[in-house]
FISEFI-168382 format. One line per 10 residues: number of its first residue (from 1); their letters; for each residue x, y, z of N, C-alpha, C. Coordinates in Angstrom, 1 decimal. Each point is the difference from the previous one (the first is absolute). Layout:
<rs>
NUM = A = X Y Z X Y Z X Y Z; ...
</rs>
This chain:
<rs>
1 = MYQVVEMKGN = 11.9 7.6 3.4 -0.2 -0.5 -0.9 -1.6 0.1 0.4; -1.1 0.1 -0.9 -1.1 0.0 -0.2 -1.1 -0.9 -0.6; -1.0 -0.6 1.0 -0.5 -0.7 -1.3 -1.8 0.5 0.1; -0.2 -0.9 -1.2 -1.5 0.1 -0.4 -0.5 -1.2 0.6; -1.3 -0.5 0.6 -0.2 -1.6 0.5 -1.6 0.1 -0.3; -0.2 -1.2 -0.3 -1.4 -0.1 -0.5 -0.7 -1.1 1.0; -1.1 0.4 0.1 -0.2 -0.9 1.3 -1.8 -1.0 -0.1; -0.7 -0.6 0.6 -1.0 -0.8 -0.2 -0.3 -0.2 1.2; -0.5 -0.4 1.2 -0.4 -0.3 1.2 -1.5 0.9 0.2; 0.4 0.1 1.8 -1.9 0.5 0.4 0.6 1.2 1.0
11 = LEPWWFLEGW = 0.7 0.5 -0.3 0.7 1.8 0.0 0.0 0.6 -0.5; 0.1 1.3 0.0 0.5 0.6 -0.3 1.6 0.3 -0.3; 0.8 0.9 -0.7 1.9 -0.3 0.2 0.2 1.1 1.2; -0.4 1.1 0.6 0.3 0.4 1.4 -0.1 -0.4 0.7; -0.5 -1.1 0.3 -0.4 -0.6 1.2 1.8 -0.5 0.9; 1.0 -0.3 -1.4 1.2 -0.7 0.5 -0.3 -0.9 1.1; -0.9 -0.9 0.4 -0.5 -1.4 1.2 1.3 -0.8 -0.4; 0.5 -0.5 1.0 0.6 -1.2 -0.1 0.0 -1.1 -0.3; 0.6 -0.1 -1.5 -0.5 -1.1 -1.1 -0.2 0.8 -0.9; 0.1 1.2 -0.3 -0.7 1.2 -1.1 0.9 -1.0 -1.3
21 = QEDIISTKEF = 1.4 -0.1 0.0 0.2 -0.6 -1.0 0.2 -1.1 -1.1; -0.9 -1.0 0.9 -0.7 -0.8 -0.6 -1.4 0.0 -0.9; -0.4 1.2 0.0 -1.1 0.6 -1.2 1.0 0.1 -0.5; 1.1 0.4 -0.9 0.6 1.1 -1.0 -0.1 -2.0 -1.5; -0.1 0.7 -0.8 -0.4 -0.6 -1.7 1.4 0.2 -0.5; 0.6 1.4 -0.2 1.0 0.2 -0.4 0.6 1.6 0.2; 1.1 -0.2 -0.4 0.9 1.4 0.7 1.1 0.3 -1.6; 0.1 0.8 0.2 0.6 0.6 -0.7 0.8 1.4 0.2; 1.9 -0.1 0.3 0.4 0.8 0.3 1.1 0.9 -0.3; 0.2 0.9 0.7 0.0 1.6 -1.4 1.4 0.6 1.5
31 = ENFYDALKYY = 0.9 0.6 -1.1 1.2 0.9 1.0 -0.8 1.7 0.1; -0.6 0.0 -1.1 -0.7 1.2 0.1 -1.2 0.4 0.5; -0.4 1.3 0.2 -1.6 -0.1 1.2 -1.1 -0.1 -1.2; 0.9 1.2 -1.0 -1.5 0.5 -1.3 0.2 -1.1 -0.7; 0.9 -0.8 0.1 -0.1 -1.2 -1.2 -1.0 -1.1 0.7; 0.0 0.0 1.3 -1.0 -0.8 0.5 -1.5 0.7 0.1; -0.1 0.9 0.3 -1.5 1.0 0.2 0.1 -0.2 -1.9; 0.5 -0.7 -0.8 -0.8 0.2 -1.3 0.1 -0.7 -0.4; 0.6 -2.0 0.2 -1.0 -1.2 0.4 -0.8 0.5 0.4; -0.4 0.5 1.9 -1.2 0.0 0.6 -1.5 0.2 -1.0
41 = KKLWFAMEEI = 0.5 1.5 -0.7 -0.9 -0.1 -0.4 -1.1 -0.3 -1.3; 0.9 -0.7 -0.6 0.0 -1.1 -1.1 -1.3 -1.1 0.6; 0.8 -0.7 1.0 -0.7 -0.7 0.4 -1.1 0.4 1.2; 0.0 1.1 0.2 -1.6 0.9 0.5 -0.6 0.2 -1.6; 0.4 0.4 -0.9 -1.8 -0.1 -0.5 0.2 -1.3 -1.3; 0.9 -1.3 0.2 -0.9 -0.7 -0.2 -1.0 -1.0 0.6; 0.4 0.5 1.4 -0.5 -0.8 0.7 -1.6 0.7 0.1; 0.2 1.4 -0.1 -1.6 0.7 0.0 -1.1 -0.4 -0.7; 0.7 -0.2 -1.3 -0.2 -0.9 -1.2 -1.3 -1.4 0.2; 1.1 -0.9 1.3 -0.6 -1.0 0.1 -0.5 -0.2 0.9
51 = LPSYISRSSV = -0.6 1.0 1.4 -0.6 -0.2 1.2 -0.2 1.2 0.1; -1.3 0.3 0.4 -1.0 0.8 -0.1 0.3 0.4 1.6; 0.1 0.2 0.9 -0.1 1.2 1.4 1.9 -0.1 0.3; -0.3 0.9 0.3 1.6 0.3 0.8 0.5 0.7 0.7; 0.6 0.2 0.6 0.3 1.3 1.1 1.7 -0.1 0.2; 0.5 1.3 -0.1 1.1 0.1 0.1 0.9 1.1 0.6; 0.8 -0.1 0.6 0.5 0.8 1.4 1.3 0.9 -0.9; 0.9 1.1 0.7 0.4 0.6 -0.1 1.5 -0.4 0.1; 0.2 -0.9 0.1 1.4 -0.8 0.9 0.2 -0.9 -1.1; -0.9 -0.3 -1.2 0.1 -0.3 -1.3 -0.6 -1.3 0.0
61 = MTAFWDQEDK = -0.4 -0.3 0.4 -0.9 -1.3 0.4 -1.4 -0.1 -0.1; -1.0 -0.8 -1.4 -1.2 -0.4 0.1 -0.1 -1.5 -0.1; -1.5 -0.2 1.0 -0.5 -1.0 -0.7 -1.6 -0.3 -0.3; 0.5 -1.0 -1.2 -1.4 0.1 -1.0 -0.8 -1.1 0.3; -1.1 0.1 -0.4 -1.3 -1.3 0.4 -1.1 -0.2 -0.7; -0.4 -1.2 -0.3 -0.8 -0.2 0.1 -1.6 -0.2 0.5; -1.0 0.6 0.6 -0.6 -0.5 1.2 -0.5 -1.2 -0.1; -0.4 -0.2 -1.2 -0.1 -1.9 -0.6 1.0 -0.7 1.1; 1.2 0.3 -0.1 1.0 -1.2 0.2 0.1 0.0 1.1; -0.1 -1.1 0.9 -0.2 0.3 1.4 0.9 -1.9 0.5
71 = HWCEECDEYL = 0.4 0.1 0.5 0.2 -1.6 0.4 -0.3 -0.8 1.7; -0.7 -0.9 0.2 0.0 -0.3 1.2 0.9 -0.6 0.5; -0.1 0.8 1.5 1.3 -0.1 1.3 -0.6 -0.9 0.7; 0.3 -1.2 -0.4 -0.2 -1.0 1.2 0.5 0.1 1.9; 0.7 0.8 -0.4 0.2 0.3 2.1 -0.5 0.8 0.5; -0.5 1.4 -1.3 -0.6 1.0 1.0 -1.3 0.0 -0.7; -0.6 -1.3 -0.9 -1.6 -0.2 -0.1 -0.9 0.8 -0.6; 1.0 0.5 -1.3 -1.0 1.3 -0.9 1.3 0.2 -0.7; -1.4 0.6 -1.2 1.0 0.3 -1.2 0.9 1.6 0.0; 1.1 -0.5 -0.4 1.0 1.5 0.0 0.4 0.5 -1.4
81 = QVYRSIALLD = -0.4 1.2 -0.5 0.8 0.3 -0.8 1.3 0.1 -0.9; 0.1 -0.7 -0.6 1.1 -0.1 -0.8 1.0 1.3 -1.1; 1.2 0.6 0.5 0.1 0.9 -0.9 1.8 -0.6 -0.7; -0.6 1.5 -0.6 1.7 -0.5 -1.2 0.6 1.3 0.4; 1.3 0.0 0.5 0.2 1.3 0.5 1.3 0.1 -1.1; 0.8 1.6 0.4 1.0 0.1 -0.9 1.0 1.4 1.3; 1.1 -0.3 0.1 0.8 1.2 0.9 1.2 0.1 -0.5; 0.5 1.4 0.1 1.0 0.2 -0.2 0.7 0.3 0.9; 1.3 -0.9 0.5 0.6 0.4 1.3 1.8 0.3 0.0; 0.5 -0.1 1.4 1.0 0.5 -0.6 0.8 -0.9 1.2
91 = DWQEIPEEKH = 1.0 -0.9 -0.6 0.7 -0.8 0.9 -1.5 -0.9 1.0; -0.6 -0.5 -0.4 -1.4 -0.7 0.6 -1.1 0.7 0.5; 0.6 1.2 0.6 -0.7 0.4 0.5 -1.0 1.5 -0.5; -0.8 0.3 0.6 -1.1 1.7 -0.6 1.5 0.6 0.0; -0.8 0.6 -1.8 1.0 1.3 -0.4 -0.4 0.9 1.1; 1.0 1.0 0.5 0.5 0.5 0.7 -0.7 1.6 -0.1; -1.0 0.7 0.6 -1.0 1.0 0.3 0.3 1.4 -0.6; 1.6 0.4 -0.5 0.0 0.6 -0.5 -0.2 0.2 -1.6; -0.2 -1.8 -0.7 -0.2 -0.5 -1.2 -0.8 -0.1 -0.2; -1.6 0.0 0.9 -1.9 -0.3 0.0 0.4 1.4 -1.1
101 = SPGYEKRNDL = -1.5 -0.3 -1.4 -0.7 0.7 -0.5 -1.3 0.2 0.1; -0.7 1.6 0.2 -2.2 -0.6 0.9 0.4 -0.1 -1.6; 0.2 0.4 -1.1 -0.3 -0.3 -1.3 -0.7 -1.9 -0.3; 0.5 -1.0 1.3 0.1 -1.2 -0.4 -1.5 0.0 1.1; 0.2 -0.1 0.6 -1.5 0.3 1.2 -1.0 0.1 -0.8; -0.8 -1.5 -0.1 -1.3 0.0 -0.8 -1.0 -1.1 0.0; -1.1 0.0 0.2 -0.4 -1.2 -0.1 -1.4 0.1 -0.9; -1.1 -1.1 -0.5 -0.9 0.2 -0.8 -0.9 -1.4 0.9; 0.8 -0.2 0.9 -1.4 -1.3 0.5 0.7 0.1 1.4; -0.5 -0.8 1.0 0.1 -0.1 2.0 0.4 -1.8 0.0
111 = PSHAHCKIKR = 0.9 -0.2 0.4 0.2 -1.4 -0.2 -0.2 -0.5 1.7; -1.2 -1.3 -0.5 -0.2 -0.9 1.1 1.4 0.0 1.1; -0.6 1.3 1.1 1.0 -1.0 1.2 -0.3 -1.0 1.0; -0.4 -1.3 -0.5 -0.1 -1.6 0.4 1.6 -0.8 0.2; 1.0 0.3 0.9 1.2 -0.3 -0.6 0.0 -1.5 1.5; 0.5 -0.9 -0.5 0.0 -1.3 1.0 1.2 0.2 1.1; -1.0 0.3 1.4 0.9 0.2 1.4 0.4 -1.2 0.3; 0.3 -0.5 -0.7 0.3 -1.6 0.4 1.9 0.0 -0.7; -0.1 0.1 -1.1 1.2 -0.4 0.0 1.2 0.9 -0.1; -0.3 1.3 -0.1 0.8 1.1 -0.1 -0.4 0.8 1.6
</rs>
């Protein structure tokens, strides 16, 4: 089973740190990889229209953001970038390397890498 998840949080989707599932705001499941990939691409183009910056990985994960959209973290005493991310997963795990596609690795900006070191 494949999942396409949409997340919102202060980390890019490829970190998979403890509690990453708490950032999920929507999930859609598919039996077939290519149906999931088609849906992922549809979401990708929709997100690109509304968020100016992105970085994608060949493992079919993308973080989108607006440089102005940050939130204050009381615990780490700094502003953190807010990411809207999408990821195509295989049974809730990263897509196996044999299904990675170099054509999906692209970016138009570099994210701010200030991450809360206290919570995660």
